C-alpha positions in Angstrom: 100.0 73.9 119.6 96.3 73.7 119.3 93.9 73.6 122.4 91.3 71.1 123.4 87.8 72.2 122.2 86.7 72.7 126.1 90.1 75.1 126.2 88.8 77.2 123.4 85.1 77.5 124.5 86.8 78.4 127.9 88.8 81.0 126.6 85.7 82.5 124.9 83.3 82.6 127.5 82.7 85.9 128.8 83.4 86.2 132.5 84.2 89.9 133.1 81.4 91.9 133.9 81.6 95.7 132.3 78.7 98.2 133.6 77.8 101.0 131.5 74.9 103.5 132.2 72.8 104.8 128.8 70.1 107.1 128.4 66.9 105.9 128.4 66.3 106.7 124.7 69.8 105.0 123.9 68.6 101.9 126.1 65.3 101.8 124.2 66.9 101.7 120.7 69.6 99.5 121.8 67.1 96.9 123.3 64.9 97.0 120.2 67.9 96.3 117.9 69.0 93.4 120.2 65.4 91.9 120.0 65.1 92.7 116.2 68.1 90.4 115.9 66.8 88.0 118.5 69.6 88.6 121.0 69.9 89.6 124.4 70.9 93.2 124.8 73.8 91.8 126.9 74.8 89.6 123.9 74.6 92.3 121.6 76.7 94.6 123.6 79.3 91.7 124.0 79.5 91.7 120.1 79.5 95.3 119.6 82.5 95.7 122.2 84.4 93.0 120.4 83.9 94.4 117.1 84.8 98.2 118.4 88.3 96.3 119.8 89.0 94.4 116.8 88.7 97.5 114.4 90.9 99.4 117.0 93.4 96.7 116.7 93.3 96.7 112.9 93.6 100.6 113.0 96.8 100.5 115.3 98.3 98.0 112.8 97.8 99.9 109.7 98.9 103.3 111.5 102.5 101.2 112.5 102.7 100.0 109.0 102.0 103.9 107.5 104.6 105.2 110.1 107.3 102.7 109.4 106.6 102.8 105.6 107.0 106.7 106.1 110.3 106.3 108.1 111.7 103.9 105.8 111.1 106.4 102.7 112.5 109.3 104.6 115.7 107.4 105.4 115.9 106.3 102.0 115.2 110.0 100.6 117.8 111.2 103.3 120.7 109.0 102.4 120.3 109.6 98.8 121.8 113.3 97.9 120.5 113.0 94.3 116.8 112.6 95.4 117.1 115.1 98.5 118.2 117.7 96.0 115.5 117.0 93.8 113.0 117.4 96.8 114.3 120.8 98.1 114.5 122.2 94.5 110.8 121.1 93.8 109.8 122.6 97.1 111.6 125.8 96.3 110.1 126.1 93.4 106.7 126.3 95.3 105.4 130.0 96.1 103.6 128.9 99.2 107.0 127.3 100.4 109.0 130.4 99.7 106.7 132.5 101.4 106.6 130.5 104.5 110.8 130.7 104.4 110.5 134.4 104.1 108.1 134.8 106.7 110.0 132.7 109.0 113.2 134.7 108.1 111.1 137.9 108.5 110.1 137.0 112.2 113.4 136.0 113.3 115.2 138.9 112.5 
């Protein structure tokens, strides 16, 4: 159900204060950027934090999607004997894989 315009406005209203300390140089640069865009520094900071949070959400979603895809592919591979055999054969054809297995075997015995 959609809320009223007043409810939507209320949900977007900034009401939580977050305090940060900046070096003088960074503060001066940030203020200059805000002024260059015709914004108050607090407004630019709120927008920047909002963008950061959204980017973090998107990256987390992509990471989950990649993990699920990799999990499905591994599951498919491990349940298909022919595919698994081909992957093992290809790995054993790689000299670096063979050398690594020999190193492991030598360290164990």
